[in-house]
C-alpha positions in Angstrom: -8.4 -7.1 16.2 -6.0 -6.4 13.4 -6.5 -3.3 11.2 -6.1 -3.1 7.5 -4.0 0.0 6.7 -3.7 1.3 3.1 -0.5 3.2 2.6 0.0 5.2 -0.7 2.4 7.6 -2.4 0.0 10.1 -3.9 0.4 13.2 -6.0 -1.6 16.4 -5.3 -4.1 15.4 -8.0 -4.6 12.0 -6.5 -2.4 9.9 -8.8 -0.8 6.7 -7.3 0.4 5.1 -10.5 4.1 4.1 -10.9 5.7 6.0 -8.0 8.8 3.9 -8.6 10.9 3.7 -11.7 10.1 0.2 -12.9 7.0 1.0 -15.0 6.0 2.0 -18.5 3.9 5.0 -17.2 5.1 8.3 -18.8 5.9 9.8 -15.3 7.2 6.6 -13.6 9.4 7.3 -10.7 7.7 10.7 -9.9 8.4 10.2 -6.2 12.2 9.7 -6.5 13.4 13.3 -6.5 11.6 13.8 -3.2 13.0 10.8 -1.3 14.6 11.8 2.0 15.5 10.4 5.4 12.2 11.4 7.0 10.3 9.3 4.5 12.7 6.4 4.8 12.4 6.4 8.6 8.6 6.5 8.3 8.4 3.7 5.8 10.8 1.6 7.8 8.7 2.0 11.0 5.5 1.4 9.1 6.8 -1.9 7.7 8.4 -3.0 11.0 5.1 -2.7 12.8 3.1 -4.6 10.2 2.3 -8.3 10.6 1.5 -9.0 6.9 1.3 -7.4 3.5 -1.9 -7.4 1.4 -1.2 -6.7 -2.3 -3.1 -6.7 -5.6 -1.7 -8.8 -8.4 0.0 -5.9 -10.3 1.7 -4.6 -7.2 2.7 -8.1 -6.2 4.2 -8.8 -9.6 6.3 -5.6 -9.4 7.4 -6.2 -5.8 8.1 -10.0 -6.4 10.4 -9.0 -9.3 12.3 -6.4 -7.3 12.5 -7.3 -3.6 14.0 -10.8 -3.6 17.0 -9.4 -5.6 17.7 -6.5 -3.3 20.8 -6.7 -1.2 20.1 -7.6 2.3 19.2 -4.7 4.6 16.6 -4.4 7.3 13.8 -3.1 5.0 14.4 -5.7 2.2 14.6 -8.5 4.8 11.3 -7.5 6.3 9.7 -7.2 2.8 10.9 -10.6 1.8 10.0 -12.4 5.1 6.6 -10.9 6.0 3.5 -13.0 5.1 2.1 -11.7 1.9 -1.5 -12.1 0.8 -2.2 -11.5 -2.9 -5.7 -10.8 -4.1 -5.9 -12.2 -7.6 -8.3 -14.2 -9.7 -5.7 -14.8 -12.4 -2.5 -15.6 -10.4 -2.3 -19.4 -9.9 0.7 -19.4 -7.6 2.9 -16.9 -5.8 6.6 -17.8 -5.7 7.9 -14.9 -3.6 8.8 -16.1 -0.1 5.8 -16.5 2.3 3.2 -15.5 -0.3 -0.4 -16.8 -0.5 -3.0 -16.2 -3.2 -6.5 -15.2 -2.2 -8.5 -16.2 -5.3 -12.0 -16.4 -3.9 -14.1 -14.9 -1.2 -11.7 -11.9 -0.6 -14.1 -10.3 1.9 -14.5 -13.5 3.9 -10.8 -14.3 4.0 -9.9 -10.7 5.0 -12.6 -10.6 7.6 -11.2 -13.7 9.2 -7.6 -12.4 8.9 -8.6 -9.2 10.7 -9.9 -11.3 13.7 -6.5 -12.9 14.3 -4.4 -11.7 17.1 -1.4 -10.3 15.3 0.1 -7.1 14.0 -1.9 -5.0 11.4 -2.1 -5.8 7.7 -0.4 -3.3 5.4 -1.5 -2.5 1.8 1.1 -0.9 -0.5 0.0 0.5 -3.8 -2.8 -1.9 -5.1 -5.3 0.9 -6.1 -8.0 -1.4 -7.5 -7.7 -3.7 -4.5 -7.9 -0.7 -2.1 -11.1 0.5 -3.8 -12.6 -2.9 -3.4 -11.6 -3.0 0.3 -13.1 0.5 0.9 -16.3 -0.6 -0.9 -16.7 -3.5 1.6 -15.7 -1.5 4.7 -12.5 -3.4 5.3 -10.1 -0.5 5.4 -9.4 0.9 8.9 -6.8 3.5 8.1 -5.5 5.4 5.1 -1.9 6.7 5.1 -0.9 9.1 2.3 2.5 10.5 1.6 1.4 13.5 -0.5 4.0 14.7 -3.0 4.1 18.3 -4.3 3.6 17.4 -7.9 0.6 17.4 -10.3 0.8 14.7 -12.9 -2.4 15.3 -14.8 -2.8 11.7 -15.8 -2.5 8.2 -14.4 -4.5 6.0 -12.0 -6.1 8.0 -9.2 -6.6 6.5 -5.8 -10.2 7.5 -5.3 -11.1 6.9 -9.0 -13.5 4.0 -8.2 -13.9 4.5 -4.5 -17.2 4.7 -2.7 -17.9 7.7 -0.5 -15.9 7.6 2.7 -15.7 9.8 5.7 -12.2 10.2 7.3 -11.1 11.2 10.7 -7.7 12.9 10.7 -5.1 11.1 12.9 -1.8 12.8 11.9 -0.4 15.5 9.6 3.3 15.9 9.4 5.8 17.5 7.0 8.3 15.0 5.7 10.9 17.4 4.1 11.1 18.4 0.4 7.4 19.4 0.4 6.1 15.9 1.1 3.3 15.7 3.6 2.2 12.7 5.6 -1.6 12.4 6.1 -3.1 9.6 8.2 -6.8 9.0 8.5 -9.1 6.6 10.3 -11.9 5.4 8.0 -15.2 6.2 9.8 -18.6 4.5 9.5 -17.4 1.3 7.8 
């Protein structure tokens, strides 16, 4: 059975908003000064072992505007070629290669996708979607790259989350003060 793994860049105060530069958030790009080889290697391995991406509409729009235009490299090729499932009630079509819109019955569609024999489903960003997945017990693992910065504002990961109990799977320093935290979601 496939797992749904939510992977987030997160500040010490729980902010996940606009870790990259292409946003209008006051602190957009707050992860950039910390980027390093350890993070790059982890993210490459994480993506290479995934069988599909699951994205909310806002994250999808941001990624679909950026990744198809990236020069070919192993990470960009994987991002562009993986199956992508987009949870959205407003998006009518998804033009980015190999993308499919889930407009209705999100829980039913994802429950079915999880039963398929394939690699895991990876969620990047997509804070509102992740909260919805947690609410319905669909998240199997949470992966956080925790950055040594307090932003004091912005969308927080657990802002609209239900109560969850987590079992630690891994803790590892990733250089420049960034810490990897991986958890299994218990009692789904």
